[in-house]
NUKOL-954244 format. One record per residue: residue number from 1; residue in one letter; x, y, z of N, C-alpha, C in turn. Coordinates in Angstrom, 1 decimal. Layout:
N
ATOM,NUM,A,X,Y,Z,X,Y,Z,X,Y,Z
...
// end
This chain:
201
ATOM,1,X,-49.7,-41.2,-10.9,-49.0,-40.0,-11.4,-50.0,-38.9,-11.5
ATOM,2,X,-51.2,-39.2,-11.9,-52.2,-38.2,-12.1,-52.5,-37.5,-10.8
ATOM,3,X,-52.6,-38.3,-9.7,-52.9,-37.8,-8.4,-51.7,-36.9,-7.9
ATOM,4,X,-50.5,-37.3,-8.2,-49.3,-36.5,-7.8,-49.3,-35.2,-8.5
ATOM,5,X,-49.6,-35.2,-9.8,-49.6,-33.9,-10.5,-50.7,-33.0,-9.9
ATOM,6,X,-51.8,-33.6,-9.6,-52.9,-32.8,-9.0,-52.5,-32.2,-7.7
ATOM,7,X,-51.8,-33.1,-6.9,-51.4,-32.6,-5.5,-50.4,-31.5,-5.7
ATOM,8,X,-49.5,-31.6,-6.6,-48.5,-30.5,-6.8,-49.2,-29.2,-7.2
ATOM,9,X,-50.2,-29.3,-8.1,-50.9,-28.1,-8.5,-51.6,-27.4,-7.3
ATOM,10,X,-52.2,-28.3,-6.5,-52.9,-27.8,-5.3,-51.9,-27.1,-4.3
ATOM,11,X,-50.8,-27.8,-4.1,-49.7,-27.3,-3.2,-49.2,-25.9,-3.8
ATOM,12,X,-49.0,-25.9,-5.0,-48.5,-24.6,-5.6,-49.5,-23.5,-5.4
ATOM,13,X,-50.8,-23.8,-5.7,-51.9,-22.8,-5.5,-51.9,-22.3,-4.1
ATOM,14,X,-51.8,-23.3,-3.1,-51.9,-22.9,-1.7,-50.7,-22.1,-1.2
ATOM,15,X,-49.5,-22.4,-1.8,-48.3,-21.8,-1.3,-47.6,-21.0,-2.4
ATOM,16,X,-48.4,-20.4,-3.3,-47.7,-19.7,-4.4,-46.8,-18.6,-4.0
ATOM,17,X,-47.1,-17.9,-2.9,-46.3,-16.8,-2.5,-44.9,-17.3,-1.9
ATOM,18,X,-44.9,-18.5,-1.3,-43.7,-19.0,-0.8,-42.8,-19.5,-2.0
ATOM,19,X,-43.5,-20.1,-3.0,-42.8,-20.5,-4.2,-42.2,-19.3,-4.9
ATOM,20,X,-43.0,-18.2,-5.0,-42.5,-17.0,-5.7,-41.4,-16.4,-4.9
ATOM,21,X,-41.4,-16.4,-3.6,-40.3,-15.9,-2.8,-39.0,-16.6,-3.0
ATOM,22,X,-39.1,-18.0,-3.1,-37.9,-18.8,-3.4,-37.4,-18.4,-4.8
ATOM,23,X,-38.2,-18.3,-5.8,-37.8,-18.0,-7.1,-37.1,-16.6,-7.2
ATOM,24,X,-37.7,-15.6,-6.5,-37.1,-14.3,-6.5,-35.7,-14.3,-5.8
ATOM,25,X,-35.7,-15.1,-4.7,-34.4,-15.2,-3.9,-33.3,-15.8,-4.8
ATOM,26,X,-33.6,-16.8,-5.5,-32.7,-17.5,-6.4,-32.3,-16.5,-7.5
ATOM,27,X,-33.2,-15.8,-8.1,-32.9,-14.8,-9.2,-32.0,-13.7,-8.7
ATOM,28,X,-32.3,-13.2,-7.5,-31.5,-12.2,-6.9,-30.1,-12.7,-6.6
ATOM,29,X,-29.9,-13.9,-6.1,-28.6,-14.5,-5.9,-27.8,-14.6,-7.2
ATOM,30,X,-28.5,-15.1,-8.2,-27.7,-15.2,-9.5,-27.3,-13.8,-10.0
ATOM,31,X,-28.2,-12.8,-9.9,-27.9,-11.5,-10.4,-26.7,-10.9,-9.6
ATOM,32,X,-26.8,-11.1,-8.3,-25.7,-10.6,-7.4,-24.4,-11.2,-7.7
ATOM,33,X,-24.4,-12.5,-8.0,-23.1,-13.2,-8.3,-22.6,-12.7,-9.6
ATOM,34,X,-23.5,-12.5,-10.6,-23.1,-12.0,-12.0,-22.5,-10.6,-11.9
ATOM,35,X,-23.2,-9.8,-11.1,-22.7,-8.4,-10.9,-21.4,-8.3,-10.2
ATOM,36,X,-21.2,-9.1,-9.2,-20.0,-9.2,-8.4,-18.8,-9.7,-9.2
ATOM,37,X,-19.1,-10.7,-10.0,-18.0,-11.3,-10.9,-17.6,-10.3,-11.9
ATOM,38,X,-18.6,-9.6,-12.5,-18.3,-8.6,-13.5,-17.5,-7.5,-12.9
ATOM,39,X,-17.8,-7.0,-11.7,-17.1,-6.0,-11.0,-15.6,-6.5,-10.8
ATOM,40,X,-15.5,-7.7,-10.4,-14.1,-8.3,-10.1,-13.3,-8.3,-11.4
ATOM,41,X,-13.9,-8.7,-12.5,-13.2,-8.7,-13.8,-12.8,-7.3,-14.2
ATOM,42,X,-13.7,-6.3,-14.0,-13.3,-4.9,-14.3,-12.2,-4.4,-13.5
ATOM,43,X,-12.3,-4.7,-12.2,-11.2,-4.3,-11.2,-9.9,-4.9,-11.6
ATOM,44,X,-9.9,-6.2,-11.9,-8.7,-6.9,-12.3,-8.1,-6.3,-13.5
ATOM,45,X,-8.9,-6.0,-14.5,-8.5,-5.4,-15.8,-7.9,-4.0,-15.5
ATOM,46,X,-8.5,-3.2,-14.6,-8.0,-1.9,-14.3,-6.6,-2.0,-13.6
ATOM,47,X,-6.5,-2.9,-12.7,-5.2,-3.1,-12.0,-4.1,-3.5,-13.0
ATOM,48,X,-4.4,-4.5,-13.8,-3.5,-5.0,-14.8,-3.0,-3.9,-15.8
ATOM,49,X,-4.0,-3.1,-16.2,-3.7,-2.0,-17.1,-2.8,-1.0,-16.4
ATOM,50,X,-3.1,-0.7,-15.1,-2.2,0.3,-14.4,-0.8,-0.3,-14.2
ATOM,51,X,-0.7,-1.6,-13.9,0.6,-2.2,-13.7,1.4,-2.2,-15.0
ATOM,52,X,0.8,-2.5,-16.1,1.5,-2.5,-17.4,1.9,-1.1,-17.8
ATOM,53,X,1.0,-0.1,-17.7,1.2,1.3,-18.1,2.3,1.9,-17.3
ATOM,54,X,2.4,1.6,-16.0,3.4,2.2,-15.1,4.6,1.3,-14.8
ATOM,55,X,4.7,0.3,-15.6,5.9,-0.6,-15.5,6.1,-1.1,-14.1
ATOM,56,X,5.1,-1.7,-13.5,5.2,-2.3,-12.2,6.3,-3.3,-12.1
ATOM,57,X,7.2,-3.3,-11.1,8.3,-4.2,-11.0,7.8,-5.7,-10.7
ATOM,58,X,8.4,-6.6,-11.4,8.1,-8.0,-11.2,8.7,-8.5,-9.9
ATOM,59,X,9.8,-7.9,-9.5,10.5,-8.3,-8.3,11.2,-7.1,-7.6
ATOM,60,X,11.2,-7.1,-6.3,11.8,-6.0,-5.5,12.8,-6.6,-4.6
ATOM,61,X,14.0,-6.0,-4.5,15.1,-6.5,-3.6,15.5,-5.3,-2.7
ATOM,62,X,15.6,-5.6,-1.4,15.9,-4.5,-0.5,17.3,-4.8,0.1
ATOM,63,X,18.0,-3.7,0.5,19.3,-3.9,1.2,20.5,-4.1,0.3
ATOM,64,X,20.3,-4.0,-1.0,21.4,-4.2,-1.9,22.3,-3.0,-2.0
ATOM,65,X,23.6,-3.2,-2.4,24.5,-2.1,-2.5,24.4,-1.4,-3.9
ATOM,66,X,25.2,-0.3,-4.1,25.0,0.5,-5.4,25.3,-0.3,-6.6
ATOM,67,X,26.2,-1.4,-6.5,26.5,-2.1,-7.7,25.5,-3.2,-8.1
ATOM,68,X,24.5,-3.4,-7.3,23.5,-4.4,-7.5,22.8,-4.3,-8.9
ATOM,69,X,22.4,-3.0,-9.2,21.6,-2.8,-10.4,22.3,-3.2,-11.6
ATOM,70,X,23.6,-2.8,-11.7,24.4,-3.1,-12.9,24.7,-4.6,-13.0
ATOM,71,X,24.8,-5.2,-11.9,25.1,-6.7,-11.9,23.9,-7.4,-12.4
ATOM,72,X,22.7,-7.1,-11.9,21.5,-7.8,-12.3,21.1,-7.4,-13.7
ATOM,73,X,21.3,-6.2,-14.2,21.0,-5.8,-15.5,21.7,-6.7,-16.6
ATOM,74,X,22.9,-7.3,-16.2,23.6,-8.1,-17.1,23.1,-9.6,-17.2
ATOM,75,X,22.2,-9.9,-16.3,21.6,-11.3,-16.3,20.7,-11.5,-17.4
ATOM,76,X,20.8,-12.6,-18.1,19.9,-12.9,-19.2,18.4,-13.0,-18.7
ATOM,77,X,17.5,-12.4,-19.5,16.1,-12.3,-19.2,15.7,-11.1,-18.4
ATOM,78,X,16.6,-10.3,-17.9,16.2,-9.1,-17.2,16.2,-8.0,-18.1
ATOM,79,X,15.0,-7.4,-18.3,14.9,-6.3,-19.3,15.2,-4.9,-18.7
ATOM,80,X,14.8,-4.7,-17.5,15.0,-3.4,-16.9,15.3,-3.5,-15.4
ATOM,81,X,16.2,-2.7,-14.9,16.5,-2.7,-13.5,16.6,-1.2,-13.1
ATOM,82,X,16.0,-0.9,-11.9,16.1,0.5,-11.4,16.4,0.4,-9.9
ATOM,83,X,17.4,1.2,-9.5,17.7,1.3,-8.1,17.2,2.6,-7.5
ATOM,84,X,17.0,2.6,-6.2,16.5,3.8,-5.5,16.7,3.7,-4.0
ATOM,85,X,16.5,4.8,-3.3,16.6,4.8,-1.9,15.2,5.2,-1.4
ATOM,86,X,14.9,4.7,-0.2,13.6,5.2,0.5,13.9,5.1,2.0
ATOM,87,X,13.1,5.9,2.7,13.2,6.0,4.2,11.9,6.3,4.8
ATOM,88,X,11.6,5.7,5.9,10.4,6.0,6.7,10.8,7.1,7.8
ATOM,89,X,10.2,8.2,7.7,10.6,9.3,8.5,9.4,10.1,9.0
ATOM,90,X,9.5,10.8,10.1,8.4,11.6,10.6,8.0,12.7,9.6
ATOM,91,X,6.7,13.0,9.5,6.2,14.1,8.6,5.2,14.8,9.4
ATOM,92,X,5.0,16.1,9.0,3.9,16.9,9.5,3.2,17.6,8.4
ATOM,93,X,1.9,17.5,8.5,1.0,18.2,7.5,-0.1,18.8,8.3
ATOM,94,X,-0.1,20.1,8.3,-1.1,20.8,9.2,-0.8,20.5,10.7
ATOM,95,X,-1.8,20.0,11.4,-1.7,19.7,12.8,-1.4,18.2,13.0
ATOM,96,X,-1.3,17.4,11.9,-1.1,16.0,12.0,0.4,15.6,11.8
ATOM,97,X,0.9,14.7,12.6,2.2,14.1,12.5,2.1,12.6,12.3
ATOM,98,X,2.9,12.1,11.4,2.8,10.7,11.1,4.2,10.2,10.7
ATOM,99,X,4.4,8.9,10.7,5.6,8.2,10.2,5.3,7.9,8.8
ATOM,100,X,5.8,8.7,7.9,5.6,8.5,6.4,6.8,7.9,5.7
ATOM,101,X,6.6,7.8,4.4,7.7,7.2,3.6,8.1,8.2,2.5
ATOM,102,X,9.4,8.4,2.3,9.9,9.2,1.2,10.6,8.2,0.3
ATOM,103,X,10.2,8.2,-1.0,10.8,7.3,-2.0,11.6,8.2,-3.0
ATOM,104,X,12.9,7.9,-3.1,13.7,8.7,-4.0,13.6,8.3,-5.5
ATOM,105,X,13.4,9.2,-6.4,13.3,9.0,-7.8,14.2,10.0,-8.5
ATOM,106,X,14.5,9.6,-9.8,15.3,10.6,-10.6,14.5,11.9,-10.8
ATOM,107,X,15.1,13.0,-10.6,14.3,14.3,-10.7,14.1,14.7,-12.1
ATOM,108,X,15.0,14.3,-13.0,14.9,14.8,-14.4,14.1,13.9,-15.3
ATOM,109,X,13.7,12.7,-14.9,12.8,11.9,-15.7,12.1,10.8,-14.9
ATOM,110,X,11.1,10.2,-15.4,10.4,9.2,-14.7,11.3,8.0,-14.6
ATOM,111,X,11.2,7.2,-13.6,12.0,5.9,-13.5,11.5,4.9,-14.5
ATOM,112,X,12.4,4.0,-14.9,12.1,3.0,-15.9,11.1,1.9,-15.3
ATOM,113,X,11.1,1.8,-14.0,10.3,0.8,-13.3,9.5,1.6,-12.2
ATOM,114,X,8.2,1.1,-12.0,7.3,1.8,-11.0,7.2,3.3,-11.3
ATOM,115,X,6.7,3.6,-12.5,6.5,5.0,-12.8,5.4,5.6,-12.0
ATOM,116,X,5.3,7.0,-12.0,4.3,7.7,-11.3,3.3,8.3,-12.3
ATOM,117,X,2.0,8.1,-12.1,1.0,8.7,-12.9,0.6,10.0,-12.3
ATOM,118,X,1.0,11.1,-12.9,0.7,12.4,-12.3,-0.8,12.8,-12.6
ATOM,119,X,-1.6,13.0,-11.5,-3.0,13.3,-11.7,-3.2,14.8,-11.4
ATOM,120,X,-2.3,15.5,-10.8,-2.4,16.9,-10.6,-1.0,17.5,-10.5
ATOM,121,X,-0.7,18.7,-11.0,0.6,19.3,-10.9,1.6,18.7,-11.9
ATOM,122,X,2.8,18.6,-11.5,3.9,18.1,-12.3,4.7,17.0,-11.6
ATOM,123,X,5.5,16.3,-12.4,6.5,15.4,-11.9,7.7,16.2,-11.2
ATOM,124,X,8.6,15.5,-10.6,9.7,16.1,-9.9,10.5,17.0,-10.9
ATOM,125,X,11.1,18.1,-10.4,11.8,19.1,-11.2,13.1,19.3,-10.6
ATOM,126,X,14.2,19.1,-11.4,15.6,19.4,-10.8,15.8,20.8,-10.4
ATOM,127,X,15.0,21.7,-10.9,15.1,23.1,-10.5,14.4,23.4,-9.1
ATOM,128,X,13.7,22.4,-8.7,13.0,22.6,-7.4,13.4,21.4,-6.4
ATOM,129,X,14.6,21.6,-5.8,15.1,20.5,-5.0,14.2,20.0,-3.9
ATOM,130,X,13.4,20.9,-3.4,12.5,20.5,-2.3,11.1,20.2,-2.7
ATOM,131,X,10.9,20.1,-4.1,9.6,19.8,-4.6,9.3,18.3,-4.5
ATOM,132,X,8.1,17.9,-4.1,7.7,16.5,-3.9,6.4,16.2,-4.6
ATOM,133,X,6.2,14.9,-4.9,5.0,14.4,-5.4,4.3,13.6,-4.3
ATOM,134,X,3.1,13.9,-3.9,2.4,13.2,-2.9,1.6,12.1,-3.5
ATOM,135,X,1.7,10.9,-2.9,0.9,9.8,-3.4,-0.6,10.1,-3.1
ATOM,136,X,-1.5,9.7,-4.0,-2.9,10.2,-4.0,-3.6,9.8,-2.7
ATOM,137,X,-3.4,8.6,-2.1,-4.1,8.3,-0.9,-3.7,9.2,0.3
ATOM,138,X,-2.4,9.6,0.3,-2.0,10.5,1.4,-2.6,11.9,1.1
ATOM,139,X,-2.6,12.3,-0.1,-3.2,13.6,-0.5,-4.7,13.7,-0.1
ATOM,140,X,-5.4,12.6,-0.3,-6.8,12.5,0.0,-7.0,12.5,1.6
ATOM,141,X,-6.2,11.7,2.2,-6.4,11.5,3.7,-6.1,12.8,4.4
ATOM,142,X,-5.1,13.6,4.0,-4.7,14.8,4.7,-5.1,16.1,3.9
ATOM,143,X,-6.0,15.9,2.9,-6.5,17.1,2.2,-5.3,18.0,1.7
ATOM,144,X,-4.3,17.3,1.0,-3.1,18.0,0.5,-3.3,18.3,-1.0
ATOM,145,X,-3.0,19.5,-1.4,-3.1,19.9,-2.8,-1.8,20.5,-3.3
ATOM,146,X,-1.7,20.6,-4.6,-0.5,21.2,-5.2,-0.4,22.6,-4.7
ATOM,147,X,0.9,23.0,-4.2,1.1,24.3,-3.6,1.2,24.2,-2.1
ATOM,148,X,0.7,23.2,-1.5,0.8,23.0,-0.1,2.3,22.7,0.4
ATOM,149,X,2.5,22.7,1.7,3.8,22.4,2.2,3.7,21.2,3.2
ATOM,150,X,4.6,20.2,3.1,4.6,19.2,4.1,6.0,19.2,4.8
ATOM,151,X,6.1,19.1,6.1,7.3,19.2,6.8,7.9,17.7,6.9
ATOM,152,X,9.1,17.5,6.6,9.8,16.2,6.8,11.0,16.4,7.8
ATOM,153,X,11.2,15.4,8.6,12.3,15.5,9.5,13.6,14.9,8.9
ATOM,154,X,14.5,15.7,8.6,15.8,15.3,8.0,16.9,15.3,9.0
ATOM,155,X,18.2,15.1,8.5,19.3,15.1,9.4,19.6,16.5,10.1
ATOM,156,X,19.1,17.6,9.5,19.3,18.9,10.0,18.1,19.5,10.7
ATOM,157,X,17.1,18.6,10.9,15.8,19.1,11.5,14.7,19.1,10.5
ATOM,158,X,13.6,19.8,10.8,12.4,19.8,10.0,12.7,20.6,8.7
ATOM,159,X,12.3,20.1,7.6,12.5,20.7,6.3,11.2,20.9,5.6
ATOM,160,X,10.9,22.0,5.0,9.7,22.2,4.2,9.8,21.5,2.8
ATOM,161,X,8.9,20.6,2.5,8.8,20.0,1.2,7.6,20.6,0.5
ATOM,162,X,7.8,21.1,-0.7,6.8,21.8,-1.4,6.1,20.8,-2.4
ATOM,163,X,4.8,20.7,-2.3,4.0,19.8,-3.1,3.8,20.4,-4.5
ATOM,164,X,4.5,19.7,-5.5,4.4,20.2,-6.9,3.5,19.2,-7.7
ATOM,165,X,3.2,18.1,-7.1,2.3,17.1,-7.8,1.7,16.1,-6.9
ATOM,166,X,0.6,15.6,-7.4,-0.1,14.4,-6.8,-0.1,13.3,-7.8
ATOM,167,X,0.3,12.1,-7.3,0.5,11.0,-8.2,0.0,9.6,-7.7
ATOM,168,X,-0.2,8.8,-8.7,-0.6,7.4,-8.4,0.6,6.5,-8.7
ATOM,169,X,0.9,5.5,-7.8,2.0,4.6,-8.0,1.4,3.2,-8.0
ATOM,170,X,1.9,2.3,-8.9,1.5,0.9,-8.9,1.8,0.2,-7.6
ATOM,171,X,2.9,0.7,-6.9,3.2,0.1,-5.6,2.2,0.3,-4.5
ATOM,172,X,1.5,1.5,-4.6,0.7,1.9,-3.5,-0.8,2.0,-4.0
ATOM,173,X,-1.2,1.2,-4.9,-2.6,1.1,-5.2,-3.4,0.8,-4.0
ATOM,174,X,-2.8,-0.1,-3.2,-3.3,-0.4,-1.8,-2.2,0.2,-0.9
ATOM,175,X,-2.5,1.3,-0.1,-1.4,2.0,0.6,-1.0,1.2,1.9
ATOM,176,X,-0.3,0.2,1.8,0.2,-0.6,2.9,1.7,-0.3,3.2
ATOM,177,X,2.1,-0.2,4.5,3.5,0.0,4.8,4.4,-1.1,4.4
ATOM,178,X,3.9,-2.3,4.6,4.6,-3.5,4.2,3.6,-4.7,4.1
ATOM,179,X,4.2,-5.9,3.8,3.3,-7.1,3.8,2.7,-7.5,5.1
ATOM,180,X,3.4,-7.1,6.2,2.9,-7.5,7.5,1.9,-6.5,8.0
ATOM,181,X,1.9,-5.2,7.5,1.0,-4.2,7.9,0.1,-3.8,6.7
ATOM,182,X,-0.8,-4.7,6.3,-1.7,-4.4,5.2,-2.7,-3.4,5.4
ATOM,183,X,-3.1,-3.2,6.7,-4.2,-2.3,7.0,-3.7,-1.3,8.1
ATOM,184,X,-2.8,-0.3,7.7,-2.4,0.7,8.7,-3.6,1.5,9.2
ATOM,185,X,-3.5,1.9,10.4,-4.6,2.7,11.0,-4.7,4.0,10.2
ATOM,186,X,-5.9,4.5,10.0,-6.1,5.8,9.2,-5.3,6.9,9.8
ATOM,187,X,-4.6,7.7,9.0,-3.8,8.8,9.5,-2.5,8.5,10.1
ATOM,188,X,-2.0,7.2,9.8,-0.7,6.8,10.3,0.4,6.6,9.3
ATOM,189,X,0.0,6.6,8.0,1.0,6.3,6.9,0.7,7.1,5.7
ATOM,190,X,1.7,7.5,5.0,1.6,8.3,3.7,2.9,8.2,3.0
ATOM,191,X,2.9,8.4,1.7,4.0,8.2,0.8,4.2,9.5,0.0
ATOM,192,X,5.5,10.0,-0.1,5.9,11.1,-0.9,7.0,10.7,-1.8
ATOM,193,X,7.0,11.1,-3.0,8.1,10.8,-4.0,9.0,12.1,-4.1
ATOM,194,X,10.2,11.9,-3.8,11.2,13.0,-3.8,12.4,12.7,-4.6
ATOM,195,X,13.2,13.7,-4.8,14.5,13.5,-5.6,15.4,12.6,-4.8
ATOM,196,X,16.3,11.9,-5.5,17.3,11.1,-4.8,18.2,11.9,-3.9
ATOM,197,X,18.5,13.1,-4.3,19.3,14.0,-3.5,18.6,14.3,-2.2
ATOM,198,X,17.3,14.5,-2.2,16.6,14.8,-1.0,16.6,13.6,0.0
ATOM,199,X,16.5,12.4,-0.5,16.5,11.2,0.3,17.9,11.1,1.0
ATOM,200,X,19.0,11.4,0.3,20.3,11.3,0.8,20.6,12.3,1.8
ATOM,201,X,19.9,13.5,1.7,20.2,14.6,2.7,19.4,14.4,4.0
// end
């Protein structure tokens, strides 16, 4: 045993830089893991806080008729139901044209489910029928600000939509068109929140 200890000491003295490199690599790996895990916990906490604060929907149903909301609201265990219309339509902002999405919301108050966090400007206003709130990712991608105009293609042709607000939605924290298109190409997708009347027109 004495000779083995002596050999280990000699090996360590001869290869001390290699041993030190291994120790530093292990220490860096542990620190990187700890930092990554801490960042993950912070991100998860931020997501959960946003989902709770903006009343993110537990379930979404598409293709239902107008009576669906009242029927589901009567089911035991359902606390809140909110119905709305949305459509994917061509939009123009500056020289860019894209297939964007308009989401109809009540103009006089925030919806009870999937609320919008307004970070600039104001929420929808019944006195401004063409006023829209642009989702923050779209605003950043196309450099859209409050006071700008975005053209949308309606039944009667191109219509000017006036940007009165920029907002964050729990549905579009990750701006995906659907579950099959999680990574739309840059500059091909954007979301605007409009009055229900504007969606129907």
